[in-house]
C-alpha positions in Angstrom: 133.6 93.5 48.3 134.5 91.7 51.5 134.5 94.9 53.5 130.9 95.7 52.5 129.8 92.2 53.3 131.3 92.4 56.8 129.7 95.8 57.4 126.3 94.5 56.3 126.8 91.4 58.6 127.6 93.7 61.5 124.6 95.9 60.8 122.3 92.8 60.6 123.7 91.5 63.9 123.1 94.8 65.6 119.5 94.9 64.4 119.0 91.3 65.7 120.5 92.3 69.1 118.3 95.4 69.3 115.2 93.3 68.5 116.1 90.8 71.2 116.7 93.6 73.7 113.2 95.0 72.9 111.6 91.6 73.5 113.4 91.1 76.7 112.4 94.5 77.9 108.8 93.8 77.0 108.8 90.5 78.9 110.4 92.2 82.0 107.6 94.9 81.9 104.9 92.2 81.6 106.3 90.4 84.6 106.6 93.6 86.6 103.0 94.5 85.7 101.8 91.1 86.8 103.6 91.4 90.1 102.2 94.9 90.6 98.7 93.6 89.9 99.2 90.8 92.5 100.4 93.3 95.1 97.5 95.7 94.5 95.0 92.8 94.7 96.6 91.7 98.0 96.6 95.2 99.4 92.9 95.6 98.6 92.2 92.2 100.2 94.0 93.1 103.4 92.4 96.5 103.5 89.0 94.8 103.2 89.9 92.4 106.0 90.9 95.3 108.3 87.6 97.1 107.5 89.4 99.9 105.6 88.2 99.2 102.0 85.7 102.0 101.9 88.2 104.6 103.2 90.7 103.5 100.6 88.2 103.6 97.8 86.8 107.0 98.8 89.9 108.8 100.0 92.9 106.8 98.6 95.8 105.0 100.2 97.3 108.4 101.4 94.4 108.8 103.8 95.7 105.9 106.0 97.8 106.6 109.0 101.4 105.4 109.0 100.5 102.8 111.6 97.7 101.4 109.5 99.9 101.5 106.3 102.5 99.5 108.3 100.0 96.9 109.3 99.0 96.4 105.7 102.6 96.3 104.6 103.4 93.7 107.3 100.6 91.5 106.3 101.5 91.9 102.6 105.0 90.8 103.3 103.9 87.8 105.2 101.6 86.7 102.4 104.2 87.2 99.7 106.7 85.2 101.8 104.2 82.4 102.1 103.6 82.5 98.3 107.3 82.3 97.7 107.5 85.6 95.7 
């Protein structure tokens, strides 16, 4: 009987661990999504400040030149550093 009890205990522990892993993964995804939303919002704000918002809305980010993309990326980095993220 003890062998069955041990096996059942191990199975139960594995289920608990798998449940915990799922919750951790969900929390990581939520945090990543929040960060992505923040970055997208900042990018749009910077594009607006540079007078590029209409171009981005109409043609997408890929329509920007490498130089302009670099300017946005540089300003984004500065703001994220200031925010401590």
